[in-house]
N, C-alpha and C positions, 0 to 999 in steps of 0.2 A: 504494500500500500504506500503511495506517495506521502511524504511528510509535509505538513503545513509549515514547519519551522526549519527543517534541514533541507537545503537545496541539493547539496552534493557532499560526498565525503570520499576521502582517499587515504590510503595507509601505506607507509613504507616500512616493511618488516625489518629491514637492515638498521634503520635509524630509530625505529619504533615511534615515528611521528605520525600522528593522526591529523589530517587536515579536514576541517569542517567549514562549509560555506552555509551561511544562514539566509533564509528567504527574506525576512523583514529588512535586514540591514544590507544584504548582498555583500557582506564582509566575510573574509576567510580568517580562521584562527588555526594555529598549529598547537597541538597538545603533545607534550614530551613524555617519553617513557611509557607509552600505552602498550600493555601486553597484547600479543596477538589474539589471545582468547577474548579479551575485552572488545577488540575490533570485530571479531567474528560474531560475538553476541550482539553488538551494535548493528552490524549489517543485517543480521537475521531478525532483529526486533520488529514486532508489528508496529509499535508506537515509538518511532525513533526519537522524537522530541522528549518523551517521557524517559526513555532509556538514557539519553544524553544527560538530562537533569539529575537522574538518580545515580548514575554510574561514572560519569565523566566530569561534568561541571564541578568545579571546586575540589577536584580530587587529583588533578594533574597540572603541572606548570604549563602555562600557555602564553602565546603572544599573538597579537594581531599582525597579519601580513599586509604590508603596504599594497595598494591597488596595482602599482607598477610591477610588483613581484608576483602577481597572481597568475602564474603559469598553470595551465591545466595539467592535472595529474592523471 
């Protein structure tokens, strides 16, 4: 089911960085040291916004990526 809050996500297992693009702000954030199992569960979650809020938000270091650095993953 498409998410109303998460536009897109990408994961790099080598660096363990999860990139998340949000619908409302159209901004991308990178979350550090996200375990592969957390990404797999996020990807499989029916309610991605809820999963993000319960399992990722405020649990991993993150940074906003500048618009000019917004390469598609």
